[in-house]
N, C-alpha and C positions, 0 to 999 in steps of 0.2 A: 504494500500500500504506500503510495506516495504521500509523504507527510507535508503539511502546509508550509509554504515558504512565506516568511513574514518580512515586511518592511514598514517603516514608519511613514505616514502621510505627512509631508511637510506643507506649510501653508496654514496660517493660524498657528496655534500652539501644537507642538508635538505631544506625544502621550505624557500627560500630567505636567508638561513643562510650564513654568511660570504660574502654577496654580496658586501659590501662596501670596502672590503680589496684590490680589484684590480681595479684601475682606468679605465682600458680598457673596463671594463664591462659596462660602460656608453653606449656603442653601442647597448646593449640589454635593454636600458632604455629610456623612454620618459619623459621629464620634462614637466608636464602638465601646468606649470605656464608660459612657454615660448609662445610668440605669434605665432611662426611658428616652425614647426618641420616636419621631414619626417617620413612617416609610417615605422615601423620596418619590415624589410624583414625576414620572418619566414618560415621554411619548416616543414610541418606536414606530417609525414610518416603514411601510413595506419597501424593501430594497428594489431599486429600479433596474431595468435592463434585461431581466430574464424572469421567467415564471417561478424559478426556484427562489427568487428574492423574497417573495411573500412567505415562503416556508421558513427561510432563514430568520426573517423578522419575527415570525410566530414563536420559534424556538427561543430566541433571545427574550421575548416577552415572558414566556413561561418560566424560563430559568430565573430571571430577576424577580418576577412576581412570587414564585414559589419559595424564594429565599426569605420572604417576610420583610425584607429591608427596602423593597421598592413597591410602588403602586403604579401599575401600568395603566395609563390613560387610554380608554377605549378609542380605537381609530375612528369610530363614527362621530366622535366629538371634535375631531380636528377641524380647525377653521381653514388653515392653509392646506389645500388639497394637492396642488401641483408643486412638489418640493424638488428642487434641483440638488442632487446629492453632491455637486461640486461647488455649490455656492452657499453662502450663509442663509439660513432660513429667515422668515419674517418674524423677528423676535416678539413684537407686540402681539401677534396672533397666538403665539404659544404661551405668552404670559397671561393672556386673557383666559385660557383654559386651565391655568394653574400649574403648568409644567415647569419644573426646575431644570430639566434637561430634555433635549430632543436628539434622537438617534436617526441618522439617515445613512443610506448605503447604495452601492452600485455593484451589479454583477455583470461581468463581461467575459467573452470567450478569449482564451489565450493559448492558441496552438493545441487544441484538444483538451486543455484544462480550463478551469474557471478562475477568474481573478475577482476577488471580493474586496471592495474598499468600504470602510465605514468611518463615520465621524460622530463624535458626541459633542453637541453644542451646549454650552452653559447659557441658558435662556436669561438668567438674571443679569449676568455680566455682559452677555452679548458677544462671546467669542468661542473659539474651539477649545474644548477641554481635553479631547483625546482623538486619535485617529490612527488607523493601521490599515495595511493592505496585505492580502494573502493570496497565494496562488496554489491550487491543488487540483486533484482529480475531481470530476463532478460528483462522484459517489461520496466524497468527503464533506458535502455541504453541511450536514448536521454537525460534524466536528467543528467546522468553521464557525457555525453559530454559537456553539458552546465556548469557543476561544474568544469570540467577540464579547459574549456575556461576561466572561472572566475579566477581560480588560476593563469593561464598564464597572464591574463590581470593585475592582482594585482602585480605579480612579476615584470612586465615590466613597469607599470605606477605608482605603489605605491598607486593606488586607488582601492577601492572595485569594483568588477565586477558587472554586472547586467544581465547576460545571463540566470541564473537559476531563471527566473521570469515569470509571466503571465501578459497578458493584457486582461482586460474585455472591451467590446465595444458593441455598438448598431448595430446589423445586420439588414439591411434594404432591403426590397424587395417590389415588386408591384408598381402600378401606383402612381403618386403623390397625387391623391385625395383619395387613399385607401391604404396608405402605411402601411406595416406590419413591426413592430419594435420589435425585440427580443434581450434580453441580451445574448451575447455569450462570451466565454472565450477561450483563446488560449495561447500557449507558446509565448514568446516575438518575436520569429522568424516567427510566423504564423502557426506553426505546432500544431497538436492536437486540432483543433478548435471544439468546441461543444456548443450547446445551453443550457442555464439554465432556460429559460422561453419558453413557448410553442407557443407564437404568438397569442393566443386568446385575449389578451389584449395588449395595447401599453405599452411597458416597455422601460424606458429611463434612462439616467444619472446614470450609474453605478459608484460607488466609493468604493475603497478597504479600509478595515481596515488596519491601519499601523502595527498592532500587530498580527492579525490572518488572515487566508485565508478566510475572509468573505467579502461579497459585500452588500452594501446598495444601493437600487435603487427605482425609482418611477414607479408605474404602474397605468394606467387608466382602469377602467372597461369598458365593451362593451357599457354600457348605458351612457358613458361619465360622470359618477359621479365623485366627487372630488377624486384626486389622493390618493393612499395609498403608504406608504413607507414600504418596506420589507427589512429584514436582512436575508441573505442566506449564508450558508456555501458552499464554492466552492467544497469541496471534498465529503461531506456527502449528499449534496442537501437539508439539513434541512432548512426550511424557517420559519420565524416568523414575525408577523406584528409589525412594529415599531410604527406606528400611522397613523391616518387620518388627513390630513392637507389641508382643502378646499382651502385656499388661498396661498398655497405654490407656489413661483415663481422661486425657484432654489433649486436643490437637496441638501440633507445634505452632509457635509464632516466631517470626523472623526477628533477628537483631536489626537495628537501624541501618547497618551497612550491608545487610543481606547475606553475610557470610556464615551465620550461625542460626540455629533454631533452638528454642527452649520449649520443653514439654514436661508433662508429669507421667510417670510410669509406676504402676502398682506391682508389688512383689511381696509375697508372704504376708499379706494383710496390711501393708503400709504403702502409702503413695508418696513418692518423693519427686523433686524437681531435677531434671537432667538437661544438659546443654549438649548440642551436637554440631559439629562442623559440617556444613552443607556439602562441601566437596570432598573432604578427607574422610567423612563419616565417623570420626572419632567421637565417642560418647563419654561425657563427664558428669558425675553426680554432684549436685549442688546442695541438697539437703539430705539429712539422714536422721529422721526422728520417727517415733511410733505414730505420729499424727498423720492426717491426710493433708498433704500439701499439693495443691493443684492450681490449674488455670493461670500459669505464669505469663507475664508480659514484660518486655524490656521498656526502660525509660527511653525518652526520645534521643538521649545522648549515649545510650548503651551502657551506662555505668551502673545502673540499678535494675532490679526486677521486682515487680509487684506480683503478689500471688495471694490466694486465700488458703486458710488453714484452720483446723479445729484444735490446734495445739493448746489454746487457752480455754478449751471447753466448749466453745461455740464457733461457728464458721465466721471468721473475720479476715480483714485484709492486713497483709504484712508487706514490708519493703525490706529488701536485703541487697547486698553488693552483687553485681553481676557475676562475680566469681564465687559467690556463696559466702555466708557468714554475715554477721552484723544485723540479724533480723530484728525488726522493730514493728510493733503493731501500730496501725494508723486509723483503724475504725473502732468507734466506741459507742455507736448508736444502738438502739433496740433492733432486734431481728438478726438475720443472717445476710452476709455479703458474699457475692460471687462474681465471676467473669470480669475482673478488673482489666481496664485497657488504658494505657498511658497516652495522653494527648500528644500529637506530633509537635506541639509547641512546648510541651513539658510543664504546662501550668496547671493541668487538671488530670485526674484519674476518673474515668467513668466506670460504673459498676451496676450490677443487678442487686437489688435488695429485696429480701423476703421477710415480711413482718405480718404475723398472725394470718398466714396463708395468702396474703396479698403481695403482688409483685410491683416493683417500681424500677425505673432507670434514674440514677442520680450521678452527681459528680462531687468530688472533694479535692482539696489541694493535696499535693504529695506528702505534706506533713500531717494530713488528717483534718485540717481546718476547712471551714467554709462549706461543709456538707450541705447539699440541697438536692431536692428531688425535682426531676424534669417531667416525668411521665409515670403513670400508674395504670393498673388494669388487672384483669383476671390472670393473665400471664403475659408479661412484657419482659423481654430478655435479650441478651446478646448485643450490647452496644458496640459500635465500631465508628471510628472517627473519620470524617472527611480530612483530606490532607492539609487543609488550612487550620484545623483544630477548632473551628467555630460551629460545626454542625455534626450531629450524630445520626446514625441509622440504627434501627433495632427492629425486632419483630414482635407482633401482638398475636395472641391466640384467643379466640372467643370460647366461651364454655361449650362443652358438648351438649347435644340435645337429641333425644329419641334414638340413642345408640349410635349417633354419628359424631365424628370428631368435629370440633369447632373449626371455623376457618382460620387460616394463619396468613397474616399480611405483613408487609414491610412498611416502615415509616421513617420519616426524617424529622428531626427536631433541632432547633438551634440551641446554643449554649445558654440562652436566657430562659428557655422553656416556654416561650410565648408563641412560637411558630411551629406547629406540627402539621405534617401532611402525609397522606398515604402515597407510597410509591406504587404505581400500577404494575401488576404482573398478571400473566395469563391464568395462573392458578395459585394454589397455596404456596407460600414462600417463607422460609425461615433462615436464621443464622447468616445475616449479611456480613460481607467484608468489603470495605471501601478500598479502592486502588489509589496509588499516588497519581498525580497528574500525568496524563499520557504524554510521552516525549514528542516534541514537535520536530 
């Protein structure tokens, strides 16, 4: 697949250039550190020049709207109908409908490829806030839309975007006593979903490499023999056996540099944390206690590991050195804690919490402070971070009824807990894993 080629559109301000010079431009800015803020009203005009331009604009609208940080102004309310993508818009017309920014674009043919230009105009100030140009294969139009949405998100929030990413998950079908579980992958908005395992074996717990578009997952053979762990390329489909781990109780997670994985393995009634070199396959034990130590995850810098353990009498979260040792408990609330995942930014640890039979998704600081819950329900579980550390995905299961398993759906929620949305999937879906940004 040809990846998009990027260049900056000159004329007006280049991407984010000169943004701090005009105080009024704050109206096209969100301060992510503030506890409250209003979504930025933004108008996105259908891109001119090709019929795919309307599709690109629609994906950009949906990405920004679904983030909860933007309010997309309906195209039907636009006063200026004929917008020249190469010239400044009629700013008074856009101010009249309350837009803080307006996005315009042009799609053209370029020797069998498509060239997509876009500009973000600051309506309040009256000049260009961002602009980029991309050339790629026509089939990549949706990726180009996500990249444009990322550029707008970064210009307005100051944070990296997360729209040009994928989510791997477990696609579930069939009755509860004969459940078919396959690993699937899709764009973060639910588009382009496809299976990467065939369903002949139960495949679960996908986890993305932080450095490559690779997934590690567990698969059980038809004869229910011990699970095997596979490493598979998302794009080429190439798969290799990482190892057989008869007592594995929780799937491997990668280190930040992608060279190691950490997992829990049960043996003789106890479960301990192990680290494995991905290429050399050397296995090293990190904990050795009678307790159940499981669900390990590296910190963003690779220096520490968070895991849950019942060594203190109940299932709680602990942090230790990545080489083992120095364990300290960080959770002290009521209930049980599970599936901790360290943020890519290093500032939060997400977790599943079970209190009196109810489930919730929460976050806390790495020292255990600032604990707060973001989502709750009959069964909510399996948090995974977007690469910018500002959004989480997880899954919800509804209660069973009349002997049938309840539906299982994927959801996104931002770090404030204010903006939650369901991610569309063709059927039941669980255990999501968010990819890093796709390389351009």
